[in-house]
C-alpha positions in Angstrom: -52.9 4.2 28.2 -55.2 5.2 30.9 -54.3 8.2 32.8 -56.1 9.0 35.7 -55.4 12.4 38.4 -56.8 12.7 41.5 -58.1 16.1 43.2 -55.1 16.6 45.2 -52.8 15.9 42.8 -54.3 18.2 40.1 -54.8 20.8 43.2 -51.4 20.2 43.7 -50.2 21.1 40.0 -52.3 24.2 40.4 -51.0 25.8 43.1 -47.1 25.1 41.9 -48.3 27.2 38.3 -49.6 29.8 40.4 -46.4 30.3 42.8 -44.3 30.4 39.4 -45.7 33.3 38.2 -45.2 36.7 39.8 -47.3 39.9 39.7 -46.0 43.1 38.2 -44.8 45.2 41.4 -44.5 48.7 38.7 -47.6 50.5 37.4 -46.3 53.0 34.5 -48.9 56.3 34.6 -47.9 58.5 31.9 -49.7 61.8 31.2 -48.4 62.6 27.4 -50.3 66.4 27.7 -48.7 67.5 30.4 -46.0 69.2 32.0 -46.2 68.0 35.6 -47.8 65.2 37.3 -52.0 65.8 37.9 -52.6 66.0 41.5 -55.8 64.5 41.6 -56.2 60.6 41.8 -54.3 58.2 40.0 -56.6 56.9 37.2 -57.1 53.7 35.7 -56.9 55.3 32.0 -53.3 56.7 32.5 -51.7 53.3 32.5 -49.2 52.7 30.5 -47.8 49.1 31.1 -46.6 46.9 34.6 -43.3 46.2 35.2 -41.1 44.0 37.4 -38.8 46.7 38.7 -38.9 50.4 38.7 -35.9 50.6 36.4 -37.9 48.9 33.5 -40.8 51.1 34.2 -38.5 54.3 33.9 -37.2 53.4 30.8 -40.1 52.6 29.4 -41.4 56.1 30.2 -38.4 57.9 28.9 -38.5 55.9 26.0 -42.2 57.4 25.3 -41.1 61.1 26.1 -38.5 60.5 23.2 -41.4 59.4 21.2 -43.2 62.1 22.2 -40.5 65.1 21.2 -41.7 64.6 17.9 -45.4 66.3 18.5 -46.4 69.8 19.2 -48.1 68.7 22.8 -44.8 68.2 24.4 -42.6 65.4 25.9 -45.5 64.6 28.8 -44.6 63.5 32.5 -44.9 60.1 33.7 -44.8 58.1 37.8 -44.0 54.9 38.5 -46.4 53.3 41.2 -45.4 50.5 43.4 -48.1 48.2 44.4 -50.6 49.6 42.9 -54.4 48.2 43.9 -57.8 49.5 44.4 -58.4 50.4 48.2 -62.4 49.8 49.4 -63.7 53.2 48.0 -62.6 51.6 44.8 -60.0 54.4 44.5 -56.6 53.0 42.8 -53.6 53.8 45.4 -49.9 52.9 45.0 -47.9 52.4 48.0 -45.4 55.2 46.5 -45.0 56.6 43.5 -41.5 57.6 41.9 -40.0 59.6 38.8 
């Protein structure tokens, strides 16, 4: 059996597949050696995951804090950024930040 595909059907298939994937809305920034959230700009190195909901982001951060309680460096702090991306100046920005 010979399969033949036309370019429009292949493109349609790719568009449908792409439409089924959703980019995570929330980014976890975790600072393990801090007592307060840093005031300087967001850094890629502080990213500890991507989540679909704020609740998922917060629960992951709280789990990381529980694991850090046994260390001598403190519990750490976090913030969850909503729809984070780089601006025109290559600075990482988020629409909102929550704890």
